[in-house]
Backbone as CSV, one residue per row, in Angstrom:
resi,resn,N_x,N_y,N_z,CA_x,CA_y,CA_z,C_x,C_y,C_z
1,MET,-53.805,38.797,19.916,-52.492,38.592,20.530,-51.605,39.804,20.266
2,ALA,-50.945,40.291,21.326,-50.101,41.477,21.201,-48.815,41.155,20.449
3,VAL,-48.306,42.136,19.716,-47.025,42.013,19.031,-45.913,42.106,20.075
4,LYS,-44.976,41.184,20.029,-43.864,41.167,20.969,-42.661,41.857,20.327
5,VAL,-42.155,42.901,20.971,-41.042,43.700,20.440,-39.826,43.519,21.345
6,TYR,-38.719,43.104,20.751,-37.490,42.888,21.500,-36.614,44.143,21.484
7,GLY,-36.078,44.489,22.675,-35.085,45.556,22.778,-35.627,46.969,22.745
8,PRO,-36.700,47.284,23.483,-37.365,48.585,23.339,-36.564,49.799,23.781
9,THR,-35.503,49.600,24.558,-34.747,50.765,25.031,-33.795,51.312,23.972
10,TYR,-33.516,50.533,22.935,-32.550,50.955,21.914,-33.232,51.715,20.784
11,ALA,-32.426,52.364,19.961,-32.966,53.325,18.998,-33.854,52.683,17.937
12,SER,-33.339,51.718,17.201,-34.124,51.155,16.097,-35.437,50.505,16.550
13,PRO,-35.470,49.778,17.683,-36.761,49.269,18.140,-37.782,50.372,18.442
14,LYS,-37.302,51.562,18.804,-38.235,52.665,19.065,-38.980,53.075,17.798
15,ARG,-38.342,52.886,16.649,-38.997,53.122,15.362,-40.241,52.227,15.241
16,VAL,-40.094,50.983,15.650,-41.193,50.015,15.600,-42.277,50.373,16.611
17,LEU,-41.864,50.693,17.832,-42.840,51.023,18.872,-43.700,52.213,18.475
18,MET,-43.073,53.246,17.913,-43.845,54.419,17.517,-44.848,54.071,16.433
19,CYS,-44.426,53.261,15.475,-45.333,52.827,14.410,-46.525,52.076,14.998
20,LEU,-46.270,51.165,15.912,-47.356,50.382,16.511,-48.329,51.281,17.267
21,ILE,-47.794,52.273,17.970,-48.668,53.206,18.698,-49.500,54.028,17.724
22,GLU,-48.871,54.547,16.674,-49.603,55.324,15.666,-50.699,54.479,15.008
23,LYS,-50.430,53.189,14.850,-51.385,52.292,14.191,-52.353,51.636,15.182
24,GLU,-52.235,52.001,16.461,-53.148,51.506,17.509,-53.111,49.979,17.603
25,ILE,-51.882,49.443,17.587,-51.660,48.005,17.666,-51.108,47.667,19.053
26,ASP,-51.708,46.697,19.714,-51.237,46.284,21.038,-49.869,45.612,20.936
27,PHE,-49.021,45.883,21.915,-47.697,45.258,21.920,-47.244,44.987,23.345
28,GLU,-46.294,44.081,23.459,-45.577,43.847,24.701,-44.100,43.843,24.353
29,VAL,-43.248,43.986,25.348,-41.825,44.119,25.055,-41.009,43.051,25.778
30,VAL,-39.866,42.769,25.187,-38.874,41.879,25.791,-37.588,42.681,25.950
31,LEU,-37.175,42.909,27.179,-35.982,43.708,27.441,-34.720,42.901,27.163
32,LEU,-33.775,43.510,26.476,-32.480,42.911,26.201,-31.391,43.919,26.525
33,ASP,-30.254,43.440,26.986,-29.117,44.309,27.289,-27.969,43.921,26.359
34,ILE,-27.739,44.741,25.320,-26.683,44.395,24.372,-25.298,44.563,24.994
35,PHE,-25.201,45.381,26.052,-23.906,45.560,26.712,-23.509,44.300,27.485
36,LYS,-24.508,43.459,27.792,-24.241,42.175,28.438,-24.247,41.024,27.434
37,GLY,-24.473,41.355,26.158,-24.440,40.333,25.124,-25.718,39.542,24.939
38,ASP,-26.842,40.072,25.439,-28.115,39.348,25.307,-28.478,39.071,23.850
39,HIS,-28.047,39.953,22.958,-28.385,39.797,21.540,-27.572,38.696,20.862
40,LYS,-26.604,38.154,21.575,-25.799,37.054,21.040,-26.151,35.721,21.694
41,ASP,-27.171,35.725,22.515,-27.631,34.488,23.151,-28.114,33.511,22.074
42,PRO,-27.746,32.224,22.175,-28.135,31.245,21.148,-29.634,31.196,20.876
43,GLU,-30.443,31.381,21.909,-31.902,31.335,21.707,-32.378,32.532,20.891
44,PHE,-31.761,33.698,21.137,-32.132,34.874,20.351,-31.658,34.726,18.916
45,LEU,-30.462,34.160,18.735,-29.914,33.991,17.386,-30.735,33.019,16.536
46,LYS,-31.498,32.159,17.191,-32.401,31.285,16.437,-33.504,32.110,15.770
47,LEU,-33.847,33.233,16.385,-34.897,34.111,15.854,-34.313,35.186,14.939
48,GLN,-33.137,35.697,15.296,-32.497,36.771,14.540,-31.030,36.380,14.330
49,PRO,-30.718,35.705,13.240,-29.371,35.147,13.058,-28.256,36.179,12.987
50,PHE,-28.594,37.452,12.734,-27.579,38.499,12.692,-27.311,39.104,14.071
51,GLY,-28.134,38.723,15.056,-27.940,39.218,16.409,-28.141,40.706,16.549
52,GLN,-29.156,41.236,15.844,-29.417,42.679,15.888,-30.861,42.945,16.332
53,LEU,-31.089,44.168,16.761,-32.418,44.609,17.179,-32.949,45.621,16.184
54,PRO,-34.266,45.660,16.002,-35.316,44.942,16.731,-35.684,43.613,16.075
55,LEU,-36.534,42.913,16.789,-37.178,41.701,16.305,-38.604,41.745,16.812
56,VAL,-39.557,41.340,15.986,-40.935,41.232,16.461,-41.440,39.812,16.241
57,GLN,-42.273,39.372,17.169,-43.004,38.123,17.036,-44.484,38.458,17.095
58,ASP,-45.191,38.046,16.081,-46.622,38.319,15.966,-47.310,36.971,15.765
59,GLY,-47.642,36.322,16.875,-48.132,34.955,16.778,-46.998,34.061,16.297
60,ASP,-47.229,33.362,15.204,-46.210,32.490,14.627,-45.305,33.220,13.628
61,TYR,-45.589,34.506,13.408,-44.854,35.279,12.406,-43.732,36.054,13.076
62,THR,-42.513,35.899,12.574,-41.346,36.606,13.101,-40.755,37.489,12.011
63,LEU,-40.370,38.713,12.390,-39.848,39.657,11.407,-38.759,40.505,12.063
64,TYR,-37.695,40.777,11.311,-36.674,41.698,11.804,-36.318,42.706,10.720
65,GLU,-35.481,43.667,11.069,-35.152,44.877,10.306,-36.271,45.909,10.494
66,SER,-35.936,46.991,11.194,-36.965,47.932,11.651,-37.791,48.548,10.534
67,ARG,-37.162,48.894,9.421,-37.924,49.535,8.350,-38.848,48.538,7.646
68,ALA,-38.414,47.288,7.566,-39.296,46.253,7.029,-40.496,46.065,7.946
69,ILE,-40.262,46.117,9.243,-41.335,45.931,10.217,-42.363,47.055,10.125
70,ILE,-41.885,48.296,10.065,-42.852,49.396,10.039,-43.613,49.434,8.715
71,ARG,-42.969,49.061,7.621,-43.683,48.962,6.350,-44.784,47.909,6.448
72,TYR,-44.451,46.788,7.052,-45.402,45.677,7.180,-46.641,46.101,7.953
73,TYR,-46.446,46.719,9.119,-47.604,47.079,9.941,-48.378,48.263,9.368
74,ALA,-47.688,49.184,8.728,-48.389,50.308,8.090,-49.295,49.812,6.970
75,GLU,-48.869,48.770,6.263,-49.669,48.195,5.182,-50.760,47.280,5.726
76,LYS,-50.410,46.421,6.654,-51.370,45.448,7.185,-52.554,46.134,7.860
77,TYR,-52.278,47.227,8.559,-53.334,47.941,9.282,-53.547,49.330,8.679
78,LYS,-53.533,49.409,7.362,-53.622,50.699,6.663,-54.869,51.488,7.051
79,SER,-55.976,50.803,7.271,-57.234,51.488,7.574,-57.405,51.771,9.064
80,GLN,-56.392,51.467,9.868,-56.471,51.625,11.318,-55.439,52.642,11.787
81,GLY,-55.834,53.494,12.710,-54.887,54.471,13.244,-54.444,55.478,12.201
82,THR,-53.237,56.014,12.360,-52.696,57.008,11.438,-52.295,56.350,10.123
83,ASP,-52.714,56.942,9.010,-52.286,56.440,7.701,-50.864,56.937,7.461
84,LEU,-49.912,56.038,7.516,-48.498,56.396,7.406,-47.938,56.187,6.014
85,LEU,-48.807,55.847,5.057,-48.361,55.531,3.697,-48.899,56.482,2.638
86,GLY,-49.863,57.345,3.008,-50.465,58.260,2.040,-51.706,57.673,1.394
87,LYS,-52.445,58.519,0.730,-53.732,58.113,0.164,-53.637,57.594,-1.266
88,THR,-52.579,57.964,-2.001,-52.459,57.574,-3.398,-51.164,56.801,-3.628
89,ILE,-51.070,56.175,-4.778,-49.851,55.457,-5.117,-48.677,56.429,-5.273
90,GLU,-48.981,57.667,-5.689,-47.934,58.683,-5.792,-47.433,59.070,-4.396
91,ASP,-48.371,59.194,-3.448,-47.972,59.440,-2.060,-47.050,58.332,-1.571
92,ARG,-47.469,57.105,-1.841,-46.691,55.944,-1.373,-45.284,55.961,-1.982
93,GLY,-45.204,56.330,-3.242,-43.894,56.406,-3.872,-42.979,57.381,-3.163
94,LEU,-43.516,58.536,-2.778,-42.703,59.535,-2.082,-42.342,59.077,-0.678
95,VAL,-43.270,58.401,-0.007,-42.958,57.845,1.314,-41.783,56.885,1.204
96,GLU,-41.854,55.983,0.217,-40.783,55.006,0.034,-39.468,55.687,-0.347
97,GLN,-39.553,56.706,-1.176,-38.349,57.435,-1.578,-37.645,58.034,-0.367
98,TRP,-38.399,58.747,0.469,-37.782,59.425,1.602,-37.423,58.469,2.728
99,LEU,-38.113,57.347,2.801,-37.713,56.317,3.757,-36.356,55.728,3.342
100,GLU,-36.155,55.587,2.041,-34.860,55.136,1.539,-33.784,56.203,1.743
101,VAL,-34.146,57.464,1.579,-33.192,58.542,1.841,-32.729,58.475,3.300
102,GLU,-33.675,58.271,4.195,-33.316,58.150,5.618,-32.344,56.996,5.832
103,ALA,-32.651,55.847,5.225,-31.833,54.659,5.428,-30.453,54.773,4.787
104,GLN,-30.392,55.382,3.602,-29.158,55.371,2.820,-28.282,56.614,2.997
105,HIS,-28.887,57.738,3.366,-28.135,58.998,3.426,-28.093,59.617,4.824
106,PHE,-29.220,59.613,5.536,-29.277,60.195,6.875,-28.673,59.246,7.912
107,HIS,-29.053,57.985,7.853,-28.674,57.045,8.907,-27.170,56.762,8.993
108,PRO,-26.471,56.502,7.881,-25.051,56.142,8.018,-24.200,57.175,8.762
109,PRO,-24.273,58.470,8.425,-23.431,59.408,9.169,-23.879,59.608,10.614
110,ILE,-25.194,59.604,10.860,-25.633,59.823,12.239,-25.334,58.594,13.094
111,TYR,-25.386,57.417,12.484,-25.023,56.196,13.197,-23.548,56.232,13.587
112,ASN,-22.681,56.670,12.669,-21.260,56.791,12.988,-21.023,57.768,14.130
113,LEU,-21.785,58.860,14.141,-21.653,59.820,15.229,-22.049,59.202,16.564
114,VAL,-23.156,58.476,16.574,-23.601,57.828,17.813,-22.555,56.838,18.316
115,ILE,-22.014,56.037,17.408,-21.019,55.036,17.804,-19.754,55.695,18.359
116,HIS,-19.261,56.723,17.688,-17.984,57.315,18.083,-18.107,58.359,19.196
117,VAL,-19.249,59.031,19.269,-19.417,60.066,20.303,-19.977,59.482,21.591
118,LEU,-20.953,58.590,21.490,-21.647,58.094,22.675,-21.207,56.697,23.117
119,PHE,-21.204,55.759,22.184,-20.999,54.371,22.573,-19.529,54.017,22.810
120,ALA,-18.617,54.610,22.067,-17.205,54.265,22.218,-16.708,54.453,23.657
121,PRO,-16.999,55.585,24.302,-16.527,55.751,25.674,-17.098,54.707,26.628
122,VAL,-18.364,54.333,26.425,-18.999,53.341,27.296,-18.395,51.958,27.087
123,LEU,-18.110,51.646,25.823,-17.564,50.325,25.489,-16.053,50.248,25.672
124,GLY,-15.432,51.396,25.945,-13.990,51.410,26.133,-13.206,51.265,24.842
125,THR,-13.825,51.658,23.739,-13.148,51.612,22.447,-12.788,53.036,22.019
126,PRO,-11.753,53.194,21.205,-11.329,54.549,20.825,-12.293,55.219,19.851
127,SER,-12.485,56.512,20.028,-13.244,57.309,19.072,-12.294,57.820,17.995
128,ASP,-12.815,57.988,16.804,-11.995,58.473,15.695,-12.443,59.889,15.336
129,PRO,-11.665,60.899,15.696,-12.046,62.287,15.412,-12.294,62.538,13.924
130,LYS,-11.550,61.862,13.066,-11.728,62.041,11.629,-13.098,61.536,11.189
131,VAL,-13.501,60.380,11.703,-14.821,59.836,11.373,-15.916,60.770,11.880
132,ILE,-15.718,61.315,13.073,-16.706,62.234,13.642,-16.846,63.468,12.752
133,GLN,-15.720,64.064,12.354,-15.758,65.253,11.518,-16.398,64.964,10.164
134,GLU,-15.978,63.879,9.517,-16.514,63.541,8.197,-17.998,63.210,8.277
135,SER,-18.418,62.542,9.320,-19.822,62.172,9.469,-20.690,63.403,9.692
136,GLU,-20.185,64.341,10.473,-20.950,65.570,10.706,-21.067,66.367,9.402
137,GLU,-20.013,66.392,8.620,-20.061,67.098,7.330,-21.066,66.433,6.382
138,LYS,-21.043,65.108,6.327,-21.985,64.381,5.464,-23.416,64.602,5.915
139,LEU,-23.644,64.549,7.227,-24.995,64.761,7.746,-25.470,66.177,7.450
140,GLY,-24.569,67.151,7.551,-24.927,68.531,7.240,-25.406,68.688,5.808
141,LYS,-24.757,68.002,4.880,-25.167,68.073,3.474,-26.543,67.445,3.268
142,VAL,-26.804,66.362,3.980,-28.126,65.735,3.902,-29.190,66.689,4.445
143,LEU,-28.898,67.315,5.570,-29.865,68.230,6.172,-30.087,69.473,5.313
144,ASP,-29.105,69.856,4.530,-29.305,70.961,3.581,-30.342,70.579,2.525
145,ILE,-30.301,69.336,2.081,-31.294,68.856,1.116,-32.671,68.802,1.771
146,TYR,-32.703,68.369,3.036,-33.968,68.355,3.771,-34.529,69.776,3.899
147,GLU,-33.662,70.721,4.163,-34.106,72.108,4.323,-34.813,72.590,3.064
148,ASP,-34.246,72.269,1.916,-34.882,72.654,0.659,-36.220,71.947,0.489
149,ARG,-36.246,70.649,0.748,-37.490,69.887,0.607,-38.575,70.411,1.541
150,LEU,-38.197,70.659,2.786,-39.185,71.062,3.792,-39.593,72.530,3.662
151,SER,-38.930,73.266,2.790,-39.396,74.621,2.476,-40.589,74.565,1.527
152,LYS,-40.830,73.382,0.959,-41.893,73.214,-0.036,-43.044,72.336,0.455
153,SER,-42.810,71.558,1.505,-43.874,70.703,2.052,-43.677,70.568,3.550
154,LYS,-44.754,70.336,4.270,-44.690,70.271,5.729,-43.886,69.074,6.207
155,TYR,-44.059,67.957,5.506,-43.346,66.725,5.854,-42.554,66.251,4.638
156,LEU,-41.746,65.236,4.819,-40.850,64.823,3.739,-41.584,64.302,2.510
157,ALA,-42.644,63.537,2.711,-43.358,62.954,1.573,-44.506,63.830,1.083
158,GLY,-44.734,64.952,1.738,-45.848,65.824,1.357,-46.404,66.528,2.575
159,ASP,-47.697,66.737,2.591,-48.324,67.444,3.708,-48.946,66.501,4.721
160,PHE,-48.447,65.268,4.810,-48.947,64.300,5.780,-47.767,63.608,6.461
161,PHE,-47.931,63.331,7.729,-46.924,62.609,8.505,-46.888,61.163,8.035
162,SER,-45.684,60.625,7.832,-45.569,59.276,7.269,-44.420,58.506,7.907
163,LEU,-44.246,57.275,7.451,-43.113,56.463,7.891,-41.791,57.175,7.649
164,ALA,-41.726,57.963,6.582,-40.478,58.650,6.245,-40.053,59.612,7.353
165,ASP,-41.016,60.302,7.946,-40.712,61.211,9.048,-40.428,60.424,10.325
166,LEU,-41.313,59.497,10.609,-41.216,58.679,11.818,-39.844,58.033,11.954
167,SER,-39.297,57.562,10.848,-38.059,56.794,10.876,-36.858,57.608,11.343
168,HIS,-36.948,58.928,11.290,-35.838,59.784,11.702,-35.752,59.983,13.212
169,LEU,-36.814,59.678,13.935,-36.880,60.068,15.337,-35.877,59.376,16.261
170,PRO,-35.669,58.069,16.164,-34.789,57.414,17.151,-33.356,57.935,17.170
171,PHE,-32.754,58.114,16.003,-31.377,58.611,15.980,-31.337,60.136,15.990
172,GLY,-32.380,60.775,15.462,-32.474,62.225,15.572,-32.518,62.664,17.025
173,HIS,-33.153,61.854,17.864,-33.219,62.155,19.296,-31.810,62.195,19.896
174,TYR,-30.953,61.260,19.503,-29.568,61.283,19.955,-28.880,62.583,19.532
175,LEU,-29.105,62.991,18.296,-28.483,64.200,17.770,-28.879,65.419,18.596
176,MET,-30.169,65.513,18.903,-30.711,66.689,19.573,-30.450,66.696,21.071
177,ASN,-30.193,65.532,21.653,-30.097,65.444,23.111,-28.727,64.954,23.573
178,GLN,-28.526,63.646,23.617,-27.300,63.112,24.199,-26.032,63.625,23.525
179,MET,-26.041,63.790,22.204,-24.833,64.236,21.500,-24.671,65.750,21.491
180,LYS,-25.731,66.456,21.890,-25.686,67.923,21.978,-25.258,68.575,20.664
181,LYS,-25.795,68.065,19.587,-25.524,68.630,18.262,-26.807,69.177,17.626
182,GLY,-27.694,69.650,18.463,-28.961,70.168,17.975,-28.815,71.366,17.055
183,TYR,-27.682,72.042,17.126,-27.468,73.197,16.233,-27.557,72.784,14.769
184,MET,-27.275,71.527,14.474,-27.364,71.072,13.094,-28.786,71.148,12.572
185,VAL,-29.742,70.993,13.469,-31.154,71.144,13.128,-31.587,72.591,13.275
186,ARG,-31.221,73.223,14.376,-31.700,74.578,14.678,-31.182,75.614,13.686
187,ASP,-30.036,75.361,13.051,-29.493,76.298,12.071,-30.240,76.250,10.743
188,ARG,-31.189,75.318,10.633,-31.967,75.160,9.392,-33.439,75.345,9.734
189,LYS,-33.984,76.480,9.359,-35.323,76.908,9.778,-36.394,75.849,9.557
190,HIS,-36.458,75.303,8.363,-37.543,74.374,8.041,-37.310,72.993,8.641
191,VAL,-36.061,72.580,8.716,-35.759,71.320,9.388,-36.100,71.426,10.867
192,SER,-35.810,72.575,11.453,-36.099,72.801,12.866,-37.596,72.725,13.145
193,ALA,-38.401,73.365,12.309,-39.856,73.329,12.490,-40.390,71.906,12.319
194,TRP,-39.855,71.211,11.332,-40.250,69.803,11.099,-39.901,68.946,12.295
195,TRP,-38.695,69.115,12.820,-38.285,68.319,13.970,-39.192,68.577,15.167
196,ASP,-39.490,69.840,15.437,-40.372,70.153,16.562,-41.737,69.505,16.384
197,ASP,-42.229,69.491,15.172,-43.521,68.883,14.881,-43.498,67.382,15.159
198,ILE,-42.567,66.668,14.534,-42.606,65.205,14.640,-42.174,64.712,16.021
199,SER,-41.267,65.419,16.673,-40.773,64.953,17.971,-41.747,65.262,19.103
200,ASN,-42.767,66.055,18.828,-43.781,66.351,19.844,-45.065,65.569,19.639
201,ARG,-45.047,64.603,18.734,-46.220,63.757,18.575,-46.423,62.928,19.852
202,PRO,-47.669,62.755,20.281,-47.938,61.974,21.497,-47.342,60.573,21.460
203,SER,-47.312,59.957,20.285,-46.772,58.605,20.172,-45.294,58.572,20.543
204,TRP,-44.529,59.545,20.080,-43.103,59.581,20.388,-42.871,59.887,21.856
205,ASN,-43.648,60.802,22.403,-43.511,61.116,23.820,-43.830,59.898,24.687
206,ARG,-44.793,59.108,24.251,-45.123,57.883,24.996,-43.969,56.891,24.952
207,VAL,-43.350,56.729,23.784,-42.204,55.832,23.658,-41.089,56.260,24.612
208,LEU,-40.797,57.549,24.632,-39.712,58.049,25.492,-40.040,57.876,26.968
209,GLN,-41.306,58.050,27.324,-41.707,57.900,28.728,-41.630,56.445,29.176
210,LEU,-41.967,55.527,28.282,-42.016,54.109,28.646,-40.644,53.459,28.634
211,TYR,-39.792,53.846,27.653,-38.536,53.119,27.439,-37.391,54.101,27.221
212,GLN,-36.656,54.375,28.285,-35.559,55.321,28.196,-34.395,54.725,27.416
213,TYR,-33.658,55.591,26.755,-32.451,55.171,26.037,-31.426,54.656,27.047
214,PRO,-30.607,53.645,26.651,-29.602,53.123,27.580,-28.449,54.092,27.804
215,ILE,-28.255,55.009,26.854,-27.214,56.035,26.976,-27.847,57.391,26.683
């Protein structure tokens, strides 16, 4: 039975789709329009009480929160497709460390940029220039740390592509494209090379071809 993924056009569900493709797991999608409030529908809230995307249904098993989902499938199908967790427990520790860095340090400022630069005009809500400036400064400091790390290893957790790298793609794509802030990556030699590597993986290109961003 194929894994059912809700909301494939949005950023965080793309994290799940890429993981499933890398792990060679069959999936089907359920389209939702958050601009029309589909994520607040009572039937959806029975599955995801916070009304957020993504959500997966795998037979009778339901799971939400994108990073929890990708950890689950990377572990469940560890011997299938791309090994996204590393070969040793030390590898796994570094994968988890950098996945947490993405969630706790990279994601908050880039999420604020997406909300205030891209979504606010569409939703008719005001953008806050101060939040935009502060978020860009915070993201720049994070990318400086990445630059140092990536001067020593090809990928964040070592010399293998992992969940830690994969997790950056959905919102990094906004940075490089719709928000036109790619200079933040291009001004950092090793971050730029890393981005070109991970964003040109066939799995990511397939996700982009199948499910375009709503903005």
